[in-house]
C-alpha positions in Angstrom: -7.0 -17.1 -20.4 -3.6 -18.1 -18.8 -3.5 -21.5 -17.2 -3.0 -21.5 -13.5 0.0 -23.2 -11.8 -0.3 -23.7 -8.0 2.7 -25.5 -6.5 2.2 -26.8 -3.0 5.8 -26.3 -1.7 8.7 -24.0 -2.0 10.8 -26.7 -3.7 8.0 -27.4 -6.2 7.7 -23.7 -6.9 11.4 -23.3 -7.4 11.4 -26.3 -9.9 8.6 -24.7 -11.8 10.5 -21.4 -12.1 13.7 -23.3 -13.1 11.7 -24.9 -16.0 10.4 -21.6 -17.1 13.9 -20.0 -16.9 15.3 -22.9 -19.0 12.7 -22.3 -21.7 12.8 -18.5 -21.3 9.0 -18.7 -20.8 7.5 -15.7 -19.0 4.9 -16.2 -16.2 2.6 -14.0 -14.3 3.0 -14.1 -10.5 0.0 -13.7 -8.2 -0.9 -14.3 -4.5 -4.6 -14.0 -3.9 -5.2 -12.0 -7.1 -7.0 -9.2 -5.3 -4.7 -6.4 -6.4 -4.4 -6.4 -10.2 -2.3 -3.2 -10.3 0.2 -2.6 -13.0 0.4 -3.1 -16.8 -1.1 -6.2 -18.3 1.4 -9.2 -18.4 1.1 -11.0 -21.7 1.7 -14.7 -20.7 0.0 -18.0 -21.1 0.6 -19.2 -17.6 0.0 -17.7 -14.1 2.0 -18.9 -11.1 0.1 -18.6 -7.8 1.5 -18.9 -4.3 -1.9 -19.6 -2.8 -1.1 -23.2 -1.7 2.0 -22.0 0.2 -0.1 -21.3 3.3 0.3 -21.4 7.0 1.9 -19.6 10.0 5.2 -21.4 10.5 6.3 -19.6 13.6 4.5 -17.2 16.0 6.2 -16.1 19.2 3.9 -13.5 20.9 6.4 -12.9 23.7 9.0 -12.0 21.1 6.5 -10.0 19.0 7.6 -12.1 15.9 5.6 -13.9 13.2 6.7 -16.0 10.2 4.2 -17.1 7.6 4.2 -18.7 4.1 3.5 -16.2 1.4 0.1 -17.6 0.4 -1.3 -17.3 4.0 -4.4 -15.0 3.9 -4.2 -11.7 5.6 -7.4 -12.6 7.4 -5.8 -15.7 8.9 -2.9 -13.7 10.2 -5.0 -10.8 11.5 -7.2 -13.3 13.4 -4.3 -15.1 14.9 -2.7 -11.9 16.1 -5.9 -10.6 17.5 -6.2 -13.6 19.8 -2.9 -12.5 21.4 -3.8 -8.8 21.4 -1.3 -8.0 18.7 -1.3 -6.7 15.1 0.8 -5.8 12.0 1.9 -2.2 12.8 1.5 -0.9 9.2 -2.3 -1.5 8.9 -2.4 -3.3 5.5 -5.4 -2.4 3.3 -7.9 -4.5 1.5 -8.6 -3.1 -2.0 -11.2 -5.7 -3.1 -14.1 -3.2 -3.1 -12.0 -0.5 -4.7 -10.7 -2.7 -7.5 -13.8 -4.9 -7.9 -12.0 -8.1 -7.2 -12.9 -11.2 -5.2 -11.0 -13.6 -3.1 -8.7 -13.0 -0.1 -5.6 -11.0 0.1 -2.4 -12.9 1.0 0.5 -11.8 3.1 2.9 -12.3 0.3 0.8 -10.0 -1.9 0.8 -7.4 0.8 4.6 -7.4 0.8 5.0 -7.6 -2.9 2.8 -4.6 -3.3 4.2 -2.8 -0.3 0.8 -2.1 1.1 0.7 0.4 4.0 -2.3 2.0 5.7 -3.0 5.2 7.6 -0.8 4.1 10.6 2.3 4.5 8.3 2.7 8.1 9.7 3.5 6.7 13.1 4.5 3.0 12.8 6.3 3.1 9.4 5.6 1.3 6.1 5.3 -2.4 5.5 9.0 -2.7 4.7 9.8 -1.3 8.2 7.9 -4.2 9.9 9.3 -6.8 7.5 12.4 -8.5 9.0 12.9 -11.5 6.8 12.0 -13.0 3.4 12.5 -16.2 1.5 11.9 -16.1 -2.3 12.7 -17.9 -5.5 14.7 -15.9 -8.1 14.0 -15.8 -11.8 16.6 -18.6 -12.2 14.7 -20.9 -9.7 17.2 -20.3 -6.9 15.8 -20.2 -3.3 17.2 -17.2 -1.5 16.8 -16.2 2.2 17.6 -12.8 3.7 17.0 -11.4 7.2 15.6 -13.4 10.1 13.5 -13.3 13.2 15.4 -10.4 14.6 16.5 -7.1 13.2 20.1 -7.0 12.1 22.5 -5.4 9.6 23.5 -7.3 6.5 26.1 -6.8 3.9 25.3 -6.4 0.2 21.7 -5.8 -0.9 19.0 -5.4 1.8 16.7 -7.9 0.1 14.1 -7.6 2.7 13.5 -3.9 1.8 14.2 -4.6 -1.9 11.5 -7.3 -2.3 8.8 -5.1 -0.6 7.0 -3.3 -3.4 8.7 -5.1 -6.2 5.4 -6.6 -7.4 7.0 -10.0 -8.1 9.4 -8.7 -10.7 12.6 -9.7 -8.7 11.5 -13.0 -7.3 8.5 -15.1 -6.1 8.0 -14.7 -2.3 7.6 -17.9 -0.4 7.9 -16.8 3.2 7.9 -13.5 5.1 8.8 -12.6 8.7 7.5 -9.6 10.7 8.0 -7.7 13.9 4.7 -7.0 15.6 3.2 -4.6 18.1 0.4 -4.8 20.7 -3.0 -3.8 19.6 -4.2 -0.5 21.0 -6.8 -0.8 23.7 -8.7 2.4 22.7 -9.0 4.7 19.7 -10.1 8.3 19.5 -10.6 10.5 16.4 -10.7 14.3 16.3 -13.2 15.2 13.5 -13.1 18.6 11.8 -15.7 19.6 9.2 -15.8 22.4 6.7 -12.1 22.8 5.9 -10.7 23.3 2.4 -7.7 21.2 1.3 -5.0 23.7 2.2 -6.5 24.4 5.7 -6.9 20.7 6.3 -3.3 19.8 5.4 -2.1 22.7 7.7 -4.1 21.2 10.5 -2.9 17.7 9.8 0.7 18.9 9.8 0.2 20.7 13.1 -1.3 17.5 14.7 1.5 15.3 13.3 4.1 17.7 14.7 2.5 17.7 18.1 3.7 15.5 21.0 0.4 13.6 21.1 1.4 10.5 19.1 -1.0 10.8 16.1 -1.5 7.4 14.3 -3.7 8.6 11.5 -4.1 11.9 9.6 -6.5 12.1 6.7 -8.9 14.4 4.8 -11.9 13.6 2.6 -13.0 16.3 0.2 -16.5 14.7 0.3 -17.9 12.5 3.0 -21.1 10.4 2.7 -23.0 13.7 2.8 -20.8 15.5 0.3 -19.0 17.6 2.9 -15.3 17.9 3.7 -14.1 16.2 6.8 -10.6 16.1 8.4 -9.7 13.1 10.7 -6.9 12.8 13.2 -6.5 9.6 15.2 -4.9 8.7 18.5 -4.5 5.2 19.9 -3.4 3.5 23.1 -4.6 3.2 26.6 -8.1 4.7 27.2 -7.0 7.5 29.6 -4.1 8.4 27.4 -6.3 8.6 24.3 -8.9 10.7 26.1 -6.2 13.1 27.2 -4.4 13.4 23.8 -7.6 13.9 21.8 -8.6 16.6 24.2 -5.3 18.4 24.0 -5.4 18.1 20.2 -8.8 19.9 20.2 -7.3 22.7 22.3 -4.2 22.9 20.0 -6.2 23.0 16.7 -9.2 25.1 17.7 -7.3 28.5 17.1 -6.4 27.4 13.6 -10.0 26.8 12.5 -12.5 29.2 10.9 -15.6 29.9 12.9 -17.8 27.8 10.6 -15.7 24.6 11.1 -17.0 21.9 13.3 -14.8 20.2 15.9 -15.6 17.0 17.8 -14.1 13.8 19.1 -15.3 10.3 18.3 -14.6 7.7 21.0 -16.9 4.9 20.0 -14.8 1.9 18.9 -17.2 0.7 16.1 -17.4 4.2 14.7 -13.6 4.7 14.7 -13.1 1.3 13.1 -15.5 2.3 10.3 -13.9 5.8 9.8 -10.4 4.4 9.4 -11.4 1.4 7.3 -12.9 3.9 4.9 -9.6 5.7 4.6 -7.4 2.6 4.7 -9.4 0.8 1.9 -10.3 3.9 0.0 -13.9 2.9 0.3 -15.2 6.3 -0.7 -14.2 5.6 -4.3 -15.4 1.9 -4.4 -18.2 1.1 -6.8 -18.0 4.6 -8.4 -17.3 5.2 -12.1 -13.9 6.6 -13.1 -10.2 5.8 -12.7 -8.4 5.8 -9.4 -4.9 7.4 -9.2 -2.5 7.1 -6.3 -0.2 10.1 -5.9 2.9 10.3 -3.6 3.9 13.9 -2.9 5.4 16.1 -0.2 2.4 16.7 2.2 2.6 20.4 1.9 2.4 20.1 -1.9 -0.7 17.9 -1.9 -3.3 20.6 -2.1 -1.5 22.5 -4.8 -1.1 19.3 -6.9 -4.8 18.6 -6.6 -5.6 22.2 -7.4 -3.5 22.1 -10.6 -5.2 18.8 -11.7 -8.7 19.8 -10.8 -8.3 22.9 -13.0 -8.1 20.6 -16.0 -9.8 17.4 -15.0 -13.0 16.5 -13.0 -11.6 14.8 -9.9 -12.2 14.1 -6.2 -9.5 13.6 -3.6 -8.8 11.7 -0.4 -5.7 12.7 1.5 -3.9 10.2 3.8 -0.5 10.3 5.6 -1.0 14.0 6.5 -1.3 14.9 2.8 1.6 12.9 1.5 -0.6 10.2 -0.1 -3.4 11.4 -2.3 -6.0 9.2 -3.9 -7.8 10.7 -6.9 -11.1 9.6 -8.5 -10.8 10.9 -12.1 -13.5 11.0 -14.8 -11.3 11.2 -17.8 -9.6 8.9 -20.3 -6.5 7.4 -18.8 -4.1 8.8 -21.4 -5.5 12.3 -20.9 -5.5 12.0 -17.2 -1.9 10.7 -17.2 -0.6 13.7 -19.1 -2.2 16.1 -16.6 -1.6 14.3 -13.4 2.0 13.3 -14.1 2.9 16.8 -15.2 1.5 18.2 -11.9 3.4 15.7 -9.7 6.6 15.9 -11.8 6.7 19.6 -11.2 7.0 18.9 -7.5 9.1 15.8 -7.4 6.3 13.3 -6.8 5.0 10.3 -8.6 1.6 8.9 -9.7 0.3 5.4 -10.2 -2.8 4.5 -12.2 -4.3 2.2 -9.6 -7.6 1.4 -11.3 -8.2 2.1 -15.0 -11.2 4.0 -16.3 -13.8 1.4 -17.4 -14.6 3.6 -20.4 -12.3 1.9 -22.9 -9.1 -0.1 -22.7 -6.2 1.7 -21.1 -2.8 1.9 -22.8 -1.3 4.1 -20.1 1.6 2.9 -18.1 0.4 2.2 -14.6 3.6 3.2 -12.9 5.2 6.6 -13.1 8.1 6.6 -15.6 11.4 6.4 -13.8 14.2 8.9 -14.1 16.9 7.5 -16.4 19.4 7.0 -13.6 16.8 5.2 -11.5 15.7 3.2 -14.4 19.2 2.0 -15.1 19.5 0.8 -11.4 16.2 -1.0 -11.6 17.1 -2.7 -14.8 20.4 -3.8 -13.4 18.7 -5.3 -10.3 16.3 -7.2 -12.6 19.2 -8.6 -14.6 20.7 -9.9 -11.4 17.6 -11.5 -9.9 15.7 -12.4 -13.1 18.2 -12.5 -15.9 15.8 -14.0 -18.5 13.0 -11.5 -17.7 10.4 -14.1 -17.0 8.8 -12.8 -13.8 5.8 -10.4 -14.4 7.5 -8.9 -17.5 6.3 -5.5 -18.3 4.1 -5.2 -15.2 6.1 -2.2 -13.9 6.8 -0.8 -17.4 10.2 -2.4 -17.8 11.1 -4.2 -21.0 11.8 -7.9 -20.8 15.4 -8.5 -19.8 17.6 -10.5 -22.2 20.0 -13.0 -20.8 
């Protein structure tokens, strides 16, 4: 087992990285350790940002927050809730899905680019991120962005670091723009639709003027039946009006056997969208979990192609553009089928949780197009020239200085 390094300051972390750079000694980077996604990193030491914790600046009036990377997501969520605010992109907690313990950190959220159902309306994590501080693979402390949105020259490191999984640098501080928490939530629920009909309905809802903040479809709910979910948030009267208008808009598209209702109870809505956000429907069940990114209209066809060859179950989010698959097949077999299906339509697929039946040798991340791979490799050479930060996690070979 790799030994754990937990520096208690940015300066100490930078010194640790400098020492590893000098020795060309690779290290695994973690936050809370709740999202072990990616290829195994073969190292003898793990560097954690868990002791870099605390909200360093919070200005509710300016809708701005700055926090150290090791601050737990729970701490930030609670602090924002006291002021009636939230992170717009609705970050997920995958502990149940991945079978991990501990608490997610805000640095881990950024490093993994985690965005929940509200992405269809509020944008992704990178769209709310306005500033970062991180330590490069040479131990240099770098800052980009700030407390306000602005244009910068050169690399947009704020966007670049989001979703880089610690392969370009070790995040030490992140800054966000915030939004007020909605006062009410309503969900239009439709039962009995197949995947194609569901995505058609979701697309119609997202294209409506009724400000939809969630659009998802489960092939099987707790009772084994398909359910389609469309969310509106905001002021109570506005939510009531918009969900009612959505019912009127969508009713002509539905077969006579479909059920159509609106859920307005706060607790029920919270449970519905937590199930989607955290992919709870697949938690604790046997099989691998794959995360597919496709054009929404292509989602049902991709799943149909895959289900003709593999036993699988799907959850659609983002109007069909994000597809979670529970697959009961060996990872290498599933990878061949799944990636061929998404490649045919210009998407990509990530092995998010390996099948427990045997050790997986499958690359977790979708192979990059050669031109994209060359750009990625060049970026890693600039920010981590010795290739010591999470080498191989995203499938890249260690970079030689």
